[in-house]
mmCIF file of the N, C-alpha and C atoms, coordinates in Angstrom:
data_MODEL
# 
_entry.id   MODEL 
# 
loop_
_atom_site.group_PDB 
_atom_site.id 
_atom_site.type_symbol 
_atom_site.label_atom_id 
_atom_site.label_alt_id 
_atom_site.label_comp_id 
_atom_site.label_asym_id 
_atom_site.label_entity_id 
_atom_site.label_seq_id 
_atom_site.pdbx_PDB_ins_code 
_atom_site.Cartn_x 
_atom_site.Cartn_y 
_atom_site.Cartn_z 
_atom_site.occupancy 
_atom_site.B_iso_or_equiv 
_atom_site.pdbx_formal_charge 
_atom_site.auth_seq_id 
_atom_site.auth_comp_id 
_atom_site.auth_asym_id 
_atom_site.auth_atom_id 
_atom_site.pdbx_PDB_model_num 
ATOM 1   N N  . MET A 1 1  ? -5.198  66.184 32.271 1.00 0.00 ? 1  MET A N  1 
ATOM 2   C CA . MET A 1 1  ? -5.129  65.185 31.232 1.00 0.00 ? 1  MET A CA 1 
ATOM 3   C C  . MET A 1 1  ? -5.837  63.901 31.653 1.00 0.00 ? 1  MET A C  1 
ATOM 4   N N  . SER A 1 2  ? -5.753  63.529 32.916 1.00 0.00 ? 2  SER A N  1 
ATOM 5   C CA . SER A 1 2  ? -6.393  62.292 33.347 1.00 0.00 ? 2  SER A CA 1 
ATOM 6   C C  . SER A 1 2  ? -7.910  62.392 33.270 1.00 0.00 ? 2  SER A C  1 
ATOM 7   N N  . SER A 1 3  ? -8.481  63.579 33.508 1.00 0.00 ? 3  SER A N  1 
ATOM 8   C CA . SER A 1 3  ? -9.934  63.710 33.387 1.00 0.00 ? 3  SER A CA 1 
ATOM 9   C C  . SER A 1 3  ? -10.356 63.562 31.927 1.00 0.00 ? 3  SER A C  1 
ATOM 10  N N  . ARG A 1 4  ? -9.532  64.050 31.007 1.00 0.00 ? 4  ARG A N  1 
ATOM 11  C CA . ARG A 1 4  ? -9.826  63.878 29.579 1.00 0.00 ? 4  ARG A CA 1 
ATOM 12  C C  . ARG A 1 4  ? -9.767  62.400 29.206 1.00 0.00 ? 4  ARG A C  1 
ATOM 13  N N  . LEU A 1 5  ? -8.784  61.702 29.738 1.00 0.00 ? 5  LEU A N  1 
ATOM 14  C CA . LEU A 1 5  ? -8.641  60.282 29.468 1.00 0.00 ? 5  LEU A CA 1 
ATOM 15  C C  . LEU A 1 5  ? -9.830  59.504 30.028 1.00 0.00 ? 5  LEU A C  1 
ATOM 16  N N  . MET A 1 6  ? -10.236 59.830 31.234 1.00 0.00 ? 6  MET A N  1 
ATOM 17  C CA . MET A 1 6  ? -11.375 59.142 31.837 1.00 0.00 ? 6  MET A CA 1 
ATOM 18  C C  . MET A 1 6  ? -12.656 59.427 31.057 1.00 0.00 ? 6  MET A C  1 
ATOM 19  N N  . ALA A 1 7  ? -12.805 60.640 30.554 1.00 0.00 ? 7  ALA A N  1 
ATOM 20  C CA . ALA A 1 7  ? -13.976 60.968 29.737 1.00 0.00 ? 7  ALA A CA 1 
ATOM 21  C C  . ALA A 1 7  ? -13.979 60.139 28.459 1.00 0.00 ? 7  ALA A C  1 
ATOM 22  N N  . GLN A 1 8  ? -12.805 59.941 27.871 1.00 0.00 ? 8  GLN A N  1 
ATOM 23  C CA . GLN A 1 8  ? -12.710 59.112 26.667 1.00 0.00 ? 8  GLN A CA 1 
ATOM 24  C C  . GLN A 1 8  ? -13.069 57.664 26.972 1.00 0.00 ? 8  GLN A C  1 
ATOM 25  N N  . VAL A 1 9  ? -12.599 57.160 28.093 1.00 0.00 ? 9  VAL A N  1 
ATOM 26  C CA . VAL A 1 9  ? -12.905 55.781 28.469 1.00 0.00 ? 9  VAL A CA 1 
ATOM 27  C C  . VAL A 1 9  ? -14.407 55.630 28.682 1.00 0.00 ? 9  VAL A C  1 
ATOM 28  N N  . ALA A 1 10 ? -15.021 56.579 29.375 1.00 0.00 ? 10 ALA A N  1 
ATOM 29  C CA . ALA A 1 10 ? -16.465 56.522 29.602 1.00 0.00 ? 10 ALA A CA 1 
ATOM 30  C C  . ALA A 1 10 ? -17.224 56.575 28.284 1.00 0.00 ? 10 ALA A C  1 
ATOM 31  N N  . ARG A 1 11 ? -16.806 57.450 27.389 1.00 0.00 ? 11 ARG A N  1 
ATOM 32  C CA . ARG A 1 11 ? -17.460 57.566 26.083 1.00 0.00 ? 11 ARG A CA 1 
ATOM 33  C C  . ARG A 1 11 ? -17.282 56.271 25.294 1.00 0.00 ? 11 ARG A C  1 
ATOM 34  N N  . PHE A 1 12 ? -16.119 55.676 25.389 1.00 0.00 ? 12 PHE A N  1 
ATOM 35  C CA . PHE A 1 12 ? -15.853 54.429 24.687 1.00 0.00 ? 12 PHE A CA 1 
ATOM 36  C C  . PHE A 1 12 ? -16.786 53.324 25.166 1.00 0.00 ? 12 PHE A C  1 
ATOM 37  N N  . PHE A 1 13 ? -16.941 53.192 26.480 1.00 0.00 ? 13 PHE A N  1 
ATOM 38  C CA . PHE A 1 13 ? -17.787 52.124 26.996 1.00 0.00 ? 13 PHE A CA 1 
ATOM 39  C C  . PHE A 1 13 ? -19.260 52.376 26.718 1.00 0.00 ? 13 PHE A C  1 
ATOM 40  N N  . ARG A 1 14 ? -19.665 53.635 26.666 1.00 0.00 ? 14 ARG A N  1 
ATOM 41  C CA . ARG A 1 14 ? -21.051 53.917 26.279 1.00 0.00 ? 14 ARG A CA 1 
ATOM 42  C C  . ARG A 1 14 ? -21.291 53.509 24.837 1.00 0.00 ? 14 ARG A C  1 
ATOM 43  N N  . SER A 1 15 ? -20.333 53.767 23.967 1.00 0.00 ? 15 SER A N  1 
ATOM 44  C CA . SER A 1 15 ? -20.504 53.427 22.553 1.00 0.00 ? 15 SER A CA 1 
ATOM 45  C C  . SER A 1 15 ? -20.396 51.930 22.302 1.00 0.00 ? 15 SER A C  1 
ATOM 46  N N  . SER A 1 16 ? -19.677 51.212 23.140 1.00 0.00 ? 16 SER A N  1 
ATOM 47  C CA . SER A 1 16 ? -19.520 49.775 22.922 1.00 0.00 ? 16 SER A CA 1 
ATOM 48  C C  . SER A 1 16 ? -20.545 48.955 23.690 1.00 0.00 ? 16 SER A C  1 
ATOM 49  N N  . SER A 1 17 ? -21.471 49.597 24.397 1.00 0.00 ? 17 SER A N  1 
ATOM 50  C CA . SER A 1 17 ? -22.456 48.854 25.176 1.00 0.00 ? 17 SER A CA 1 
ATOM 51  C C  . SER A 1 17 ? -23.496 48.180 24.300 1.00 0.00 ? 17 SER A C  1 
ATOM 52  N N  . SER A 1 18 ? -23.553 48.518 23.021 1.00 0.00 ? 18 SER A N  1 
ATOM 53  C CA . SER A 1 18 ? -24.539 47.921 22.132 1.00 0.00 ? 18 SER A CA 1 
ATOM 54  C C  . SER A 1 18 ? -24.117 46.548 21.617 1.00 0.00 ? 18 SER A C  1 
ATOM 55  N N  . THR A 1 19 ? -22.892 46.122 21.872 1.00 0.00 ? 19 THR A N  1 
ATOM 56  C CA . THR A 1 19 ? -22.439 44.817 21.402 1.00 0.00 ? 19 THR A CA 1 
ATOM 57  C C  . THR A 1 19 ? -23.006 43.725 22.288 1.00 0.00 ? 19 THR A C  1 
ATOM 58  N N  . SER A 1 20 ? -23.146 42.549 21.736 1.00 0.00 ? 20 SER A N  1 
ATOM 59  C CA . SER A 1 20 ? -23.696 41.442 22.510 1.00 0.00 ? 20 SER A CA 1 
ATOM 60  C C  . SER A 1 20 ? -22.653 40.901 23.481 1.00 0.00 ? 20 SER A C  1 
ATOM 61  N N  . ALA A 1 21 ? -23.111 40.141 24.454 1.00 0.00 ? 21 ALA A N  1 
ATOM 62  C CA . ALA A 1 21 ? -22.218 39.606 25.484 1.00 0.00 ? 21 ALA A CA 1 
ATOM 63  C C  . ALA A 1 21 ? -21.206 38.630 24.896 1.00 0.00 ? 21 ALA A C  1 
ATOM 64  N N  . MET A 1 22 ? -21.540 37.980 23.799 1.00 0.00 ? 22 MET A N  1 
ATOM 65  C CA . MET A 1 22 ? -20.617 37.024 23.196 1.00 0.00 ? 22 MET A CA 1 
ATOM 66  C C  . MET A 1 22 ? -19.445 37.725 22.520 1.00 0.00 ? 22 MET A C  1 
ATOM 67  N N  . GLU A 1 23 ? -19.605 38.974 22.103 1.00 0.00 ? 23 GLU A N  1 
ATOM 68  C CA . GLU A 1 23 ? -18.553 39.681 21.392 1.00 0.00 ? 23 GLU A CA 1 
ATOM 69  C C  . GLU A 1 23 ? -17.617 40.450 22.311 1.00 0.00 ? 23 GLU A C  1 
ATOM 70  N N  . VAL A 1 24 ? -18.013 40.682 23.546 1.00 0.00 ? 24 VAL A N  1 
ATOM 71  C CA . VAL A 1 24 ? -17.242 41.512 24.461 1.00 0.00 ? 24 VAL A CA 1 
ATOM 72  C C  . VAL A 1 24 ? -16.136 40.677 25.101 1.00 0.00 ? 24 VAL A C  1 
ATOM 73  N N  . PRO A 1 25 ? -14.886 41.121 25.030 1.00 0.00 ? 25 PRO A N  1 
ATOM 74  C CA . PRO A 1 25 ? -13.797 40.407 25.699 1.00 0.00 ? 25 PRO A CA 1 
ATOM 75  C C  . PRO A 1 25 ? -13.991 40.378 27.222 1.00 0.00 ? 25 PRO A C  1 
ATOM 76  N N  . ALA A 1 26 ? -13.182 39.599 27.887 1.00 0.00 ? 26 ALA A N  1 
ATOM 77  C CA . ALA A 1 26 ? -13.354 39.340 29.308 1.00 0.00 ? 26 ALA A CA 1 
ATOM 78  C C  . ALA A 1 26 ? -13.178 40.574 30.187 1.00 0.00 ? 26 ALA A C  1 
ATOM 79  N N  . SER A 1 27 ? -12.380 41.535 29.798 1.00 0.00 ? 27 SER A N  1 
ATOM 80  C CA . SER A 1 27 ? -12.129 42.688 30.654 1.00 0.00 ? 27 SER A CA 1 
ATOM 81  C C  . SER A 1 27 ? -12.205 43.988 29.858 1.00 0.00 ? 27 SER A C  1 
ATOM 82  N N  . PRO A 1 28 ? -12.449 45.093 30.540 1.00 0.00 ? 28 PRO A N  1 
ATOM 83  C CA . PRO A 1 28 ? -12.447 46.391 29.859 1.00 0.00 ? 28 PRO A CA 1 
ATOM 84  C C  . PRO A 1 28 ? -11.102 46.696 29.198 1.00 0.00 ? 28 PRO A C  1 
ATOM 85  N N  . ALA A 1 29 ? -10.010 46.273 29.821 1.00 0.00 ? 29 ALA A N  1 
ATOM 86  C CA . ALA A 1 29 ? -8.691  46.508 29.229 1.00 0.00 ? 29 ALA A CA 1 
ATOM 87  C C  . ALA A 1 29 ? -8.557  45.762 27.905 1.00 0.00 ? 29 ALA A C  1 
ATOM 88  N N  . ALA A 1 30 ? -9.070  44.548 27.852 1.00 0.00 ? 30 ALA A N  1 
ATOM 89  C CA . ALA A 1 30 ? -9.025  43.785 26.603 1.00 0.00 ? 30 ALA A CA 1 
ATOM 90  C C  . ALA A 1 30 ? -9.875  44.448 25.531 1.00 0.00 ? 30 ALA A C  1 
ATOM 91  N N  . THR A 1 31 ? -11.019 44.993 25.933 1.00 0.00 ? 31 THR A N  1 
ATOM 92  C CA . THR A 1 31 ? -11.877 45.709 24.991 1.00 0.00 ? 31 THR A CA 1 
ATOM 93  C C  . THR A 1 31 ? -11.163 46.934 24.445 1.00 0.00 ? 31 THR A C  1 
ATOM 94  N N  . LEU A 1 32 ? -10.524 47.688 25.328 1.00 0.00 ? 32 LEU A N  1 
ATOM 95  C CA . LEU A 1 32 ? -9.788  48.873 24.894 1.00 0.00 ? 32 LEU A CA 1 
ATOM 96  C C  . LEU A 1 32 ? -8.662  48.511 23.933 1.00 0.00 ? 32 LEU A C  1 
ATOM 97  N N  . MET A 1 33 ? -7.922  47.460 24.254 1.00 0.00 ? 33 MET A N  1 
ATOM 98  C CA . MET A 1 33 ? -6.817  47.051 23.389 1.00 0.00 ? 33 MET A CA 1 
ATOM 99  C C  . MET A 1 33 ? -7.321  46.546 22.040 1.00 0.00 ? 33 MET A C  1 
ATOM 100 N N  . GLN A 1 34 ? -8.448  45.845 22.054 1.00 0.00 ? 34 GLN A N  1 
ATOM 101 C CA . GLN A 1 34 ? -9.020  45.352 20.805 1.00 0.00 ? 34 GLN A CA 1 
ATOM 102 C C  . GLN A 1 34 ? -9.408  46.516 19.895 1.00 0.00 ? 34 GLN A C  1 
ATOM 103 N N  . HIS A 1 35 ? -10.028 47.529 20.460 1.00 0.00 ? 35 HIS A N  1 
ATOM 104 C CA . HIS A 1 35 ? -10.409 48.691 19.672 1.00 0.00 ? 35 HIS A CA 1 
ATOM 105 C C  . HIS A 1 35 ? -9.184  49.519 19.262 1.00 0.00 ? 35 HIS A C  1 
ATOM 106 N N  . ALA A 1 36 ? -8.168  49.531 20.089 1.00 0.00 ? 36 ALA A N  1 
ATOM 107 C CA . ALA A 1 36 ? -6.932  50.228 19.716 1.00 0.00 ? 36 ALA A CA 1 
ATOM 108 C C  . ALA A 1 36 ? -6.298  49.561 18.505 1.00 0.00 ? 36 ALA A C  1 
ATOM 109 N N  . ASP A 1 37 ? -6.285  48.246 18.506 1.00 0.00 ? 37 ASP A N  1 
ATOM 110 C CA . ASP A 1 37 ? -5.719  47.521 17.366 1.00 0.00 ? 37 ASP A CA 1 
ATOM 111 C C  . ASP A 1 37 ? -6.516  47.768 16.093 1.00 0.00 ? 37 ASP A C  1 
ATOM 112 N N  . SER A 1 38 ? -7.837  47.826 16.222 1.00 0.00 ? 38 SER A N  1 
ATOM 113 C CA . SER A 1 38 ? -8.656  48.009 15.024 1.00 0.00 ? 38 SER A CA 1 
ATOM 114 C C  . SER A 1 38 ? -8.595  49.434 14.486 1.00 0.00 ? 38 SER A C  1 
ATOM 115 N N  . SER A 1 39 ? -8.297  50.405 15.347 1.00 0.00 ? 39 SER A N  1 
ATOM 116 C CA . SER A 1 39 ? -8.242  51.791 14.871 1.00 0.00 ? 39 SER A CA 1 
ATOM 117 C C  . SER A 1 39 ? -6.815  52.274 14.610 1.00 0.00 ? 39 SER A C  1 
ATOM 118 N N  . ALA A 1 40 ? -5.835  51.419 14.799 1.00 0.00 ? 40 ALA A N  1 
ATOM 119 C CA . ALA A 1 40 ? -4.435  51.835 14.646 1.00 0.00 ? 40 ALA A CA 1 
ATOM 120 C C  . ALA A 1 40 ? -4.113  52.306 13.233 1.00 0.00 ? 40 ALA A C  1 
ATOM 121 N N  . GLY A 1 41 ? -4.698  51.702 12.232 1.00 0.00 ? 41 GLY A N  1 
ATOM 122 C CA . GLY A 1 41 ? -4.402  52.086 10.859 1.00 0.00 ? 41 GLY A CA 1 
ATOM 123 C C  . GLY A 1 41 ? -5.039  53.390 10.431 1.00 0.00 ? 41 GLY A C  1 
ATOM 124 N N  . THR A 1 42 ? -6.133  53.769 11.085 1.00 0.00 ? 42 THR A N  1 
ATOM 125 C CA . THR A 1 42 ? -6.845  54.979 10.673 1.00 0.00 ? 42 THR A CA 1 
ATOM 126 C C  . THR A 1 42 ? -6.563  56.175 11.564 1.00 0.00 ? 42 THR A C  1 
ATOM 127 N N  . ASP A 1 43 ? -6.384  55.948 12.857 1.00 0.00 ? 43 ASP A N  1 
ATOM 128 C CA . ASP A 1 43 ? -6.155  57.057 13.787 1.00 0.00 ? 43 ASP A CA 1 
ATOM 129 C C  . ASP A 1 43 ? -5.166  56.605 14.856 1.00 0.00 ? 43 ASP A C  1 
ATOM 130 N N  . ALA A 1 44 ? -3.897  56.789 14.580 1.00 0.00 ? 44 ALA A N  1 
ATOM 131 C CA . ALA A 1 44 ? -2.840  56.304 15.470 1.00 0.00 ? 44 ALA A CA 1 
ATOM 132 C C  . ALA A 1 44 ? -2.884  56.979 16.837 1.00 0.00 ? 44 ALA A C  1 
ATOM 133 N N  . ARG A 1 45 ? -3.209  58.258 16.881 1.00 0.00 ? 45 ARG A N  1 
ATOM 134 C CA . ARG A 1 45 ? -3.267  58.972 18.158 1.00 0.00 ? 45 ARG A CA 1 
ATOM 135 C C  . ARG A 1 45 ? -4.381  58.410 19.048 1.00 0.00 ? 45 ARG A C  1 
ATOM 136 N N  . TYR A 1 46 ? -5.545  58.172 18.474 1.00 0.00 ? 46 TYR A N  1 
ATOM 137 C CA . TYR A 1 46 ? -6.660  57.604 19.232 1.00 0.00 ? 46 TYR A CA 1 
ATOM 138 C C  . TYR A 1 46 ? -6.311  56.193 19.713 1.00 0.00 ? 46 TYR A C  1 
ATOM 139 N N  . ALA A 1 47 ? -5.660  55.409 18.859 1.00 0.00 ? 47 ALA A N  1 
ATOM 140 C CA . ALA A 1 47 ? -5.251  54.065 19.246 1.00 0.00 ? 47 ALA A CA 1 
ATOM 141 C C  . ALA A 1 47 ? -4.286  54.115 20.425 1.00 0.00 ? 47 ALA A C  1 
ATOM 142 N N  . GLN A 1 48 ? -3.359  55.060 20.406 1.00 0.00 ? 48 GLN A N  1 
ATOM 143 C CA . GLN A 1 48 ? -2.417  55.194 21.519 1.00 0.00 ? 48 GLN A CA 1 
ATOM 144 C C  . GLN A 1 48 ? -3.141  55.608 22.796 1.00 0.00 ? 48 GLN A C  1 
ATOM 145 N N  . GLU A 1 49 ? -4.117  56.495 22.684 1.00 0.00 ? 49 GLU A N  1 
ATOM 146 C CA . GLU A 1 49 ? -4.881  56.910 23.861 1.00 0.00 ? 49 GLU A CA 1 
ATOM 147 C C  . GLU A 1 49 ? -5.663  55.736 24.442 1.00 0.00 ? 49 GLU A C  1 
ATOM 148 N N  . LEU A 1 50 ? -6.192  54.874 23.589 1.00 0.00 ? 50 LEU A N  1 
ATOM 149 C CA . LEU A 1 50 ? -6.887  53.683 24.077 1.00 0.00 ? 50 LEU A CA 1 
ATOM 150 C C  . LEU A 1 50 ? -5.922  52.741 24.784 1.00 0.00 ? 50 LEU A C  1 
ATOM 151 N N  . ARG A 1 51 ? -4.711  52.609 24.263 1.00 0.00 ? 51 ARG A N  1 
ATOM 152 C CA . ARG A 1 51 ? -3.711  51.754 24.922 1.00 0.00 ? 51 ARG A CA 1 
ATOM 153 C C  . ARG A 1 51 ? -3.324  52.314 26.289 1.00 0.00 ? 51 ARG A C  1 
ATOM 154 N N  . VAL A 1 52 ? -3.199  53.629 26.372 1.00 0.00 ? 52 VAL A N  1 
ATOM 155 C CA . VAL A 1 52 ? -2.891  54.270 27.656 1.00 0.00 ? 52 VAL A CA 1 
ATOM 156 C C  . VAL A 1 52 ? -4.038  54.039 28.635 1.00 0.00 ? 52 VAL A C  1 
ATOM 157 N N  . ALA A 1 53 ? -5.263  54.139 28.153 1.00 0.00 ? 53 ALA A N  1 
ATOM 158 C CA . ALA A 1 53 ? -6.424  53.902 29.012 1.00 0.00 ? 53 ALA A CA 1 
ATOM 159 C C  . ALA A 1 53 ? -6.452  52.458 29.503 1.00 0.00 ? 53 ALA A C  1 
ATOM 160 N N  . ALA A 1 54 ? -6.126  51.514 28.639 1.00 0.00 ? 54 ALA A N  1 
ATOM 161 C CA . ALA A 1 54 ? -6.076  50.108 29.045 1.00 0.00 ? 54 ALA A CA 1 
ATOM 162 C C  . ALA A 1 54 ? -5.003  49.892 30.099 1.00 0.00 ? 54 ALA A C  1 
ATOM 163 N N  . SER A 1 55 ? -3.867  50.515 29.913 1.00 0.00 ? 55 SER A N  1 
ATOM 164 C CA . SER A 1 55 ? -2.786  50.405 30.890 1.00 0.00 ? 55 SER A CA 1 
ATOM 165 C C  . SER A 1 55 ? -3.193  51.018 32.227 1.00 0.00 ? 55 SER A C  1 
ATOM 166 N N  . ALA A 1 56 ? -3.874  52.161 32.168 1.00 0.00 ? 56 ALA A N  1 
ATOM 167 C CA . ALA A 1 56 ? -4.348  52.801 33.396 1.00 0.00 ? 56 ALA A CA 1 
ATOM 168 C C  . ALA A 1 56 ? -5.359  51.912 34.103 1.00 0.00 ? 56 ALA A C  1 
ATOM 169 N N  . TRP A 1 57 ? -6.227  51.285 33.342 1.00 0.00 ? 57 TRP A N  1 
ATOM 170 C CA . TRP A 1 57 ? -7.230  50.384 33.925 1.00 0.00 ? 57 TRP A CA 1 
ATOM 171 C C  . TRP A 1 57 ? -6.536  49.226 34.642 1.00 0.00 ? 57 TRP A C  1 
ATOM 172 N N  . LEU A 1 58 ? -5.548  48.646 33.995 1.00 0.00 ? 58 LEU A N  1 
ATOM 173 C CA . LEU A 1 58 ? -4.840  47.522 34.603 1.00 0.00 ? 58 LEU A CA 1 
ATOM 174 C C  . LEU A 1 58 ? -4.080  47.936 35.856 1.00 0.00 ? 58 LEU A C  1 
ATOM 175 N N  . SER A 1 59 ? -3.522  49.138 35.869 1.00 0.00 ? 59 SER A N  1 
ATOM 176 C CA . SER A 1 59 ? -2.787  49.577 37.054 1.00 0.00 ? 59 SER A CA 1 
ATOM 177 C C  . SER A 1 59 ? -3.727  49.841 38.222 1.00 0.00 ? 59 SER A C  1 
ATOM 178 N N  . VAL A 1 60 ? -4.949  50.250 37.942 1.00 0.00 ? 60 VAL A N  1 
ATOM 179 C CA . VAL A 1 60 ? -5.932  50.473 39.010 1.00 0.00 ? 60 VAL A CA 1 
ATOM 180 C C  . VAL A 1 60 ? -6.451  49.145 39.534 1.00 0.00 ? 60 VAL A C  1 
ATOM 181 N N  . VAL A 1 61 ? -6.706  48.209 38.639 1.00 0.00 ? 61 VAL A N  1 
ATOM 182 C CA . VAL A 1 61 ? -7.252  46.910 39.024 1.00 0.00 ? 61 VAL A CA 1 
ATOM 183 C C  . VAL A 1 61 ? -6.245  46.117 39.844 1.00 0.00 ? 61 VAL A C  1 
ATOM 184 N N  . ARG A 1 62 ? -4.985  46.214 39.482 1.00 0.00 ? 62 ARG A N  1 
ATOM 185 C CA . ARG A 1 62 ? -3.956  45.454 40.200 1.00 0.00 ? 62 ARG A CA 1 
ATOM 186 C C  . ARG A 1 62 ? -3.646  46.167 41.466 1.00 0.00 ? 62 ARG A C  1 
# 
């Protein structure tokens, strides 16, 4: 399951690399949470997976 999660995180960052530097939040965890909030109404499962990925990122960084 963790390899699937890491693949999702990698895919997410590849897709969000087209945004300008002014639009990107300060950390990858903030980016993940921002996208989780925006997709919560349309795909709750994906939003939860993004929140888990953000939490995993924070636990590794700390």
